[in-house]
ROSEBA-557308 format. One line per 3 residues: their letters; for each residue x, y, z of N, C-alpha, C. Coordinates in Angstrom, 1 decimal. Layout:
ROSEBA-557308
A	X/Y/Z/X/Y/Z/X/Y/Z | ...
This chain:
ROSEBA-557308
MAQ	-19.4/-14.9/-22.3/-18.1/-14.1/-21.2/-18.3/-13.1/-20.1 | -17.8/-14.1/-19.8/-18.1/-12.8/-17.6/-17.9/-11.6/-17.5 | -19.0/-11.0/-17.0/-18.7/-9.8/-17.2/-18.5/-9.2/-15.5
LAL	-16.9/-8.4/-15.6/-16.1/-7.7/-14.7/-18.0/-7.3/-13.6 | -17.2/-7.3/-12.4/-18.1/-6.4/-11.1/-17.9/-5.3/-11.2 | -18.7/-4.6/-11.2/-18.8/-2.8/-11.2/-18.2/-2.3/-10.0
NRF	-18.1/-2.2/-9.0/-17.4/-2.4/-7.7/-17.2/-3.7/-7.1 | -16.0/-3.1/-6.2/-15.4/-4.3/-5.5/-14.7/-4.1/-4.5 | -14.5/-4.0/-3.0/-13.9/-3.7/-2.1/-13.1/-5.0/-1.9
QTV	-11.3/-4.0/-2.3/-10.8/-5.1/-1.0/-9.5/-4.8/0.1 | -9.7/-5.3/1.6/-8.7/-4.8/2.0/-7.9/-5.8/2.1 | -5.9/-4.9/2.0/-5.0/-5.9/1.9/-3.9/-5.9/2.5
TLE	-4.0/-6.4/3.7/-2.7/-6.5/4.7/-1.1/-6.9/4.1 | -0.1/-6.9/4.9/0.9/-7.6/4.8/2.0/-6.8/5.6 | 2.6/-7.9/6.3/3.6/-7.3/7.7/4.6/-7.1/6.6
VTN	5.7/-6.0/6.6/6.6/-5.3/5.6/8.1/-5.9/6.4 | 8.2/-5.8/5.4/9.8/-6.3/5.7/10.7/-5.7/4.9 | 12.3/-6.0/5.1/13.4/-4.6/5.0/13.6/-5.0/3.4
SEQ	12.9/-5.7/2.6/12.9/-6.2/1.5/12.1/-5.8/1.1 | 12.3/-4.9/-0.4/10.8/-4.2/-0.8/9.8/-5.0/-1.3 | 8.7/-4.9/-1.3/7.7/-5.7/-2.2/6.6/-5.7/-2.4
TVY	5.2/-6.0/-3.1/4.1/-5.1/-3.7/3.2/-5.2/-2.5 | 2.6/-4.1/-2.1/1.5/-4.3/-1.2/0.1/-5.0/-2.3 | 0.2/-4.4/-3.3/-1.0/-4.2/-3.7/-0.7/-3.5/-5.4
TAP	-1.9/-4.4/-6.3/-1.8/-3.8/-8.1/-3.1/-4.1/-8.2 | -2.9/-3.1/-9.0/-4.4/-3.1/-10.3/-5.2/-4.0/-10.7 | -5.5/-5.0/-11.4/-6.0/-6.1/-12.2/-6.2/-5.7/-13.2
TGY	-6.3/-6.6/-14.1/-6.2/-6.1/-14.9/-7.8/-5.7/-15.5 | -8.5/-4.8/-16.3/-9.9/-4.4/-16.3/-10.1/-3.6/-14.7 | -9.7/-3.1/-14.3/-9.7/-2.5/-13.1/-9.3/-1.2/-12.5
SAI	-10.0/-0.3/-12.6/-8.8/0.7/-11.9/-9.4/0.8/-9.5 | -8.1/1.4/-9.7/-8.2/1.0/-7.7/-8.5/2.8/-7.2 | -9.1/3.0/-5.9/-8.7/3.9/-5.3/-8.5/3.4/-4.3
VLY	-7.1/3.6/-3.9/-6.7/3.6/-2.4/-7.9/4.8/-1.2 | -8.6/4.1/-0.8/-9.5/4.8/0.5/-8.8/4.9/2.1 | -7.5/4.4/1.9/-7.1/4.1/3.3/-6.3/3.7/3.5
AHI	-4.9/4.1/3.7/-4.1/2.9/4.4/-3.1/3.2/5.8 | -2.8/2.3/6.5/-2.5/2.6/7.9/-1.4/2.1/8.3 | -0.1/2.3/8.9/1.0/1.4/9.1/1.5/1.6/10.4
ANH	1.3/0.2/10.9/1.5/0.0/12.4/2.4/-0.7/13.0 | 3.0/0.1/14.0/4.3/-0.4/14.6/4.3/-1.6/15.9 | 4.1/-2.3/15.6/3.8/-3.5/16.6/5.0/-4.2/17.1
GTV	5.9/-3.6/17.0/7.5/-3.9/17.5/7.8/-3.5/18.7 | 9.3/-3.9/19.0/9.3/-3.2/20.6/11.0/-2.5/19.8 | 11.4/-2.2/19.0/12.1/-0.7/18.1/11.4/0.2/17.5
NAT	11.6/1.3/17.6/11.5/2.9/16.3/11.7/1.7/14.7 | 11.0/2.4/13.4/11.4/2.1/12.3/10.9/3.1/11.6 | 11.4/2.4/10.9/11.3/3.7/9.2/10.3/2.2/8.1
TTM	9.9/4.1/7.1/9.4/2.8/6.2/9.4/4.1/4.5 | 8.9/3.2/3.7/9.2/3.7/2.8/7.9/3.0/2.0 | 7.3/4.1/1.2/6.3/3.9/-0.1/5.6/4.7/-0.9
KHK	5.8/3.5/-2.1/5.9/4.1/-3.5/4.9/3.8/-4.6 | 4.3/4.6/-5.7/3.2/4.0/-6.0/4.2/3.7/-7.1 | 4.0/2.6/-8.5/4.9/2.1/-9.7/4.0/2.2/-10.6
RSS	4.1/3.1/-11.8/3.5/2.8/-12.8/5.1/2.8/-13.8 | 4.5/1.3/-14.4/5.4/0.5/-16.2/6.8/0.6/-14.9 | 7.9/2.1/-15.3/9.2/1.8/-14.3/9.7/2.9/-14.3
VET	8.1/3.8/-13.3/8.7/5.2/-12.7/7.9/4.6/-11.3 | 9.0/4.5/-10.7/8.5/4.9/-8.7/8.5/5.9/-8.1 | 7.0/6.3/-7.0/7.4/7.8/-7.2/6.4/7.7/-5.8
EII	7.8/8.1/-4.5/7.4/7.9/-3.5/6.2/8.9/-3.1 | 5.5/7.8/-2.1/4.1/8.8/-0.9/5.0/8.8/0.1 | 5.6/8.5/1.0/6.5/8.4/1.9/8.0/8.0/1.8
HQA	8.8/8.7/2.2/10.3/7.8/2.1/10.6/8.1/3.5 | 11.2/7.0/3.9/12.2/6.6/5.2/11.2/7.9/6.6 | 9.9/7.3/6.3/9.1/8.2/7.6/9.4/7.3/8.6
AVP	9.3/8.0/9.7/9.3/7.4/10.8/8.6/6.8/11.9 | 8.2/5.0/12.0/7.0/5.2/12.4/7.7/4.5/14.1 | 7.2/5.6/15.4/7.6/4.5/16.3/7.0/3.7/16.8
TND	7.9/3.1/17.9/7.5/1.1/18.7/5.6/1.9/19.4 | 4.4/1.1/18.9/2.9/1.1/19.5/2.6/2.5/19.4 | 2.8/3.1/17.6/1.9/3.9/17.2/2.0/4.0/16.2
ALV	1.3/4.6/15.0/1.2/4.2/13.6/1.4/5.3/12.7 | 1.6/5.2/11.6/1.4/6.1/10.2/0.5/6.1/9.0 | 0.0/7.0/9.3/-1.1/7.0/8.3/-0.7/8.2/6.9
PIT	-0.2/7.1/5.4/0.7/7.4/4.9/0.3/8.2/4.0 | -1.6/8.0/3.9/-2.3/9.1/2.5/-3.3/9.5/2.7 | -2.8/10.5/2.5/-4.0/11.5/3.4/-5.3/11.5/2.8
GKL	-5.2/11.5/1.6/-6.6/11.3/0.5/-6.7/10.3/0.2 | -7.5/10.6/-1.8/-7.3/9.2/-2.3/-6.3/8.8/-3.2 | -5.8/7.9/-2.8/-5.7/8.0/-4.7/-5.0/7.2/-5.9
VLE	-5.7/7.5/-6.9/-6.2/6.4/-8.1/-4.8/6.0/-8.7 | -5.3/4.3/-8.5/-4.3/3.0/-9.5/-5.6/3.0/-11.0 | -3.8/3.0/-11.6/-4.7/2.1/-13.0/-4.1/0.9/-13.3
TND	-4.8/0.2/-14.3/-4.4/-1.3/-14.3/-3.2/-1.0/-14.6 | -2.7/-2.5/-13.3/-1.0/-2.9/-12.9/-0.3/-1.8/-13.0 | -1.1/-0.2/-12.6/-0.1/-0.1/-11.7/0.4/-0.5/-10.3
SIR	1.1/-0.3/-9.3/1.3/-0.9/-7.9/1.4/-0.2/-6.7 | 1.5/-0.1/-5.6/1.8/0.1/-4.3/2.9/-1.0/-3.9 | 4.2/-0.3/-3.4/5.2/-1.0/-3.4/5.9/-0.4/-1.5
IIG	6.2/-0.8/-1.3/6.8/-0.7/0.4/8.0/-1.5/1.0 | 8.7/-1.0/1.9/10.1/-1.9/2.4/9.7/-0.7/3.7 | 10.9/-1.5/4.9/10.9/-0.7/6.1/12.0/-1.1/6.2
SDN	13.2/-0.7/7.1/14.0/-0.6/8.2/14.4/-2.0/8.8 | 13.0/-2.6/9.3/13.3/-4.0/9.9/12.1/-4.6/9.8 | 12.8/-6.3/10.4/11.2/-7.4/9.8/10.7/-7.4/10.8
NTL	9.3/-7.8/10.9/9.2/-8.2/12.1/8.3/-7.2/13.3 | 8.2/-6.1/12.6/7.9/-4.7/12.9/7.3/-3.9/13.2 | 6.8/-3.7/11.3/5.7/-2.7/11.1/4.7/-3.8/10.0
KVI	3.3/-3.0/9.9/2.2/-4.4/9.2/1.6/-3.2/8.3 | 0.9/-3.4/7.3/0.7/-1.9/6.1/-1.3/-3.4/6.4 | -2.1/-2.1/5.8/-3.2/-2.3/5.6/-3.9/-1.1/4.8
LSI	-4.5/-1.5/3.7/-5.4/-0.6/2.4/-6.4/-0.8/2.4 | -7.6/0.4/2.7/-8.5/-0.3/1.9/-8.6/0.0/0.4 | -9.2/-0.7/-0.3/-9.6/-0.1/-2.0/-10.5/-0.1/-2.6
LET	-11.4/-0.1/-3.7/-12.2/0.3/-3.5/-11.5/0.1/-5.7 | -12.3/-1.2/-6.3/-11.8/-1.5/-7.2/-12.7/-0.8/-8.4 | -12.6/-0.8/-9.9/-13.6/0.1/-10.4/-13.2/-0.5/-11.9
AN	-15.1/-1.3/-12.8/-14.6/-1.8/-13.5/-14.3/-0.7/-14.8 | -13.1/-1.1/-15.7/-12.9/0.4/-16.4/-14.0/-0.2/-18.3
């Protein structure tokens, strides 16, 4: 049986749409720490975004309809966020082709 890597770093990026999407899900056998999150507005209009933590059927807003002005950015998590196996980060924006999100994650084998 192959052994899981003890620690592995991941960078996840996503073009945000006006339909809710999963940015990242902690894989089986791992817990994850979101080290950094950044949402940039590269569009020509101001936008808003909602980011959530999801565990099973419970969703908790990290930010809710936060404004991201044109040519600016938002850091929605100012500390670290721990995700257990199968926890996920979800996001939705007010517009398509306006926002991009990047997460820096450390996964640790359970």
